[in-house]
Each structure stands twice: as structure tokens, then as C-alpha cells.
C-alpha positions in Angstrom: 3.2 -3.1 12.1 4.2 -6.0 13.4 2.1 -9.0 11.6 0.0 -6.2 9.7 -0.7 -5.3 6.5 -0.6 -1.5 5.3 -3.8 -0.5 3.4 -4.5 2.1 1.3 -7.9 3.5 1.6 -10.0 5.2 -1.3 -12.9 7.1 -1.8 -13.8 6.2 -5.1 -16.0 8.1 -7.5 -19.4 7.5 -7.9 -20.8 7.3 -11.7 -24.4 8.5 -12.6 -25.9 10.1 -15.6 -26.1 7.9 -19.2 -23.7 6.1 -20.6 -23.0 8.9 -22.9 -22.8 12.0 -20.4 -21.9 10.7 -16.9 -21.3 12.7 -13.8 -18.2 12.0 -11.6 -18.7 12.6 -7.9 -16.7 11.6 -4.8 -18.8 8.8 -2.7 -19.6 10.5 0.6 -20.1 7.4 2.4 -18.2 4.2 0.5 -14.5 3.7 1.3 -12.2 0.7 -0.4 -9.2 -0.4 1.4 -6.3 -2.4 -0.5 -3.5 -3.7 1.1 -0.5 -2.3 -0.4 1.1 -5.6 -1.3 -2.2 -6.4 -3.3 -2.3 -3.1 -5.0 1.7 -3.6 -5.4 0.9 -6.9 -7.3 -1.5 -5.3 -9.6 0.8 -2.3 -10.7 3.4 -4.8 -11.1 1.1 -7.1 -13.4 0.3 -4.2 -15.3 4.0 -2.6 -15.7 5.1 -5.9 -17.5 2.5 -5.8 -19.8 2.7 -2.3 -21.7 1.2 -3.6 -24.7 -1.8 -5.4 -23.2 -4.5 -4.4 -20.9 -4.8 -6.8 -17.9 -7.7 -7.7 -15.7 -8.4 -9.6 -12.6 -10.8 -9.3 -9.7 -10.5 -8.6 -6.0 -11.8 -10.4 -3.5 -12.4 -9.5 0.3 -15.5 -8.3 2.8 -17.9 -5.9 3.2 -17.8 -4.1 6.2 -20.5 -1.5 6.5 -19.5 1.5 4.4 -15.8 -0.1 4.1 -14.9 -2.2 1.3 -11.9 -4.7 2.9 -10.0 -6.5 -0.2 -7.9 -8.8 1.2 -6.5 -10.4 -2.3 -6.8 -10.2 -6.3 -6.9 -13.0 -8.2 -5.3 -12.1 -11.9 -6.7 -13.1 -15.3 -5.6 -14.9 -18.1 -3.0 -13.3 -20.4 -4.6 -12.1 -23.5 -2.4 -11.5 -26.9 -5.2 -8.4 -27.8 -5.1 -4.7 -26.0 -8.0 -4.5 -25.1 -8.9 -6.8 -21.6 -12.8 -8.2 -21.4 -14.1 -9.9 -18.5 -16.4 -12.2 -19.6 -18.8 -14.5 -17.8 -16.4 -17.6 -18.0 -13.6 -15.6 -17.2 -15.5 -14.3 -13.9 -16.4 -17.6 -12.8 -13.1 -19.2 -13.6 -11.6 -16.4 -11.5 -14.1 -16.7 -8.4 -13.2 -20.2 -8.6 -9.3 -19.9 -8.5 -10.3 -17.1 -5.5 -12.4 -19.3 -3.6 -9.3 -22.0 -3.5 -7.5 -19.2 -1.6 -9.8 -17.9 0.5 -13.1 -20.0 0.8 -14.7 -16.9 3.0 -13.9 -14.0 0.7 -16.5 -12.4 -1.6 -16.3 -10.9 -4.8 -15.6 -6.9 -4.1 -14.2 -5.8 -7.3 -12.8 -6.1 -10.6 -9.5 -4.2 -12.0 -8.1 -3.7 -15.5 -5.4 -1.7 -16.7 -5.5 1.0 -19.8 -2.5 1.9 -22.2 -1.5 5.4 -21.4 -4.7 7.1 -21.9 -5.6 7.3 -18.0 -7.7 6.3 -15.5 -11.1 7.6 -17.0 -13.6 4.2 -17.4 -14.6 3.8 -21.2 -18.0 3.1 -21.8 -17.4 -0.9 -22.1 -16.1 -0.2 -18.8 -18.7 1.2 -17.1 -21.2 -1.5 -19.1 -19.4 -4.0 -17.1 -19.3 -2.0 -13.9 -23.2 -1.9 -14.0 -24.1 -5.1 -14.7 -21.6 -6.6 -12.3 -23.5 -4.0 -9.8 -26.7 -6.0 -10.0 -24.7 -8.2 -7.5 -24.0 -6.0 -5.1 -24.1 -2.2 -5.3 -20.9 -1.9 -3.4 -18.6 -4.1 -6.1 -15.8 -1.8 -7.4 -13.7 -1.2 -10.4 -9.9 -0.5 -10.3 -8.4 1.3 -13.2 -4.4 1.6 -13.4 -2.4 3.1 -15.6 1.3 1.9 -15.4 2.3 4.5 -17.8 1.2 7.9 -16.2 1.5 6.2 -12.8 -2.2 6.5 -12.1 -5.0 4.6 -10.2 -8.8 5.4 -9.4 -11.8 3.4 -8.1 -15.2 3.7 -9.1 -18.8 2.5 -8.6 -21.8 3.5 -10.4 -25.3 4.1 -10.0 -28.0 2.9 -12.4 -26.8 4.2 -15.7 -29.5 5.2 -17.9 -29.3 4.0 -21.8 -29.4 6.5 -24.5 -31.4 6.0 -27.7 -28.4 6.5 -29.7 -27.2 3.1 -28.1 -27.0 0.3 -30.4 -28.1 -3.2 -28.2 -25.2 -5.3 -29.6 -22.9 -2.7 -27.8 -24.9 -4.1 -24.0 -22.7 -6.5 -22.1 -24.2 -9.4 -20.4 -23.4 -11.6 -18.3 -24.9 -15.3 -17.8 -23.0 -17.0 -14.9 -23.3 -20.5 -15.2 -25.5 -22.1 -12.6 -24.2 -24.9 -10.8 -26.8 -28.2 -10.7 -28.1 -29.6 -7.5 -26.7 -32.3 -6.4 -28.5 -35.4 -5.2 -28.5 -36.2 -2.0 -27.1 -40.2 -1.9 -29.4 -42.7 0.6 
């Protein structure tokens, strides 16, 4: 295809229920389109780091029932096994992404699992639930370089159970930019 990028179109799993008891079903309407070159970079990033999880964000556009990814922005290399998307890291990645494509929107995030498949953990579901407060169409992409699997998820409003402890919750408080004063 001359001058055009090849895309992989994915139908995400919709996660609903509680954090302790989730139900998965494929979306009947939403599709996620990821260019192969973006997906390749994400998979390579995970494969070269088999001893730690990688994390990053995806930028693109919302086109009706299609989420069209245009680029990815990898997160900072961490020494720990588990990747975490803090509010500070998210803000930093969004700033880097805006330098690449000022018109792109935050459409999703990705991370890797280290050989235990692509089923989201409770922390993954909490992070996804928080991020979907910004837009219900934000997706999560999980890759496992050892099993060569990948999967895409969106969540409905997940309910807490009584067994959950409040410090387990993921909280994002994004930095708010101060309005600039107009000079006369």
C-alpha cells in the first residue's frame, strides 16, 4: 500500500462486574485500529525487557465507534518488575506525545505482563477505570512477550466489594496548569 500504513483492527473485551468478580464479553460496537509499526514497537519494547514490565500511552483520534491509534509514547524504564502509570508519569507522557503530534488525543495505554498472559490484574482494572473517567473509550492494551499474546480491554463502571481496602484504590490527580495572565 503506497504511502499508507497497515493497521490491525481489534474488537476489545468489555469488562464489567466488580473488581473481584469480572465478566468479559467482546464489544459489539467499539473497534480499535492500531498501525502495525506502532504495535511492532510496543512488542519489541516488551521483548527487550523480559525481566520488567513496560508501560506507555497511545495517542490518536476517536472516529465514531473506532479508536484510531496514530502513535505510542513509551514510559520511563523502571528497575522494578511491575510497571505503574502514576499521574506524574501520565502527564509527562502526554506532554511528550503532544510534541510529536499536537492534535492527537490520549486514546489508550499499554503495558506488558511477564509470562502470565494478558488477563488484566486488579491493579490494571483499577487503573483502566480511573483513566476511563476522562473518556469512556480509552482502552488498555496488554502484551505478553513470552506467550506472544496481546489483548485490548475497556471497562464499564466496576463496583467495589466490601472486601476491598481503600488504600488499594488507584487515584489520579492530574496537575492542573495555571492560567497565564494576559499582558497588556
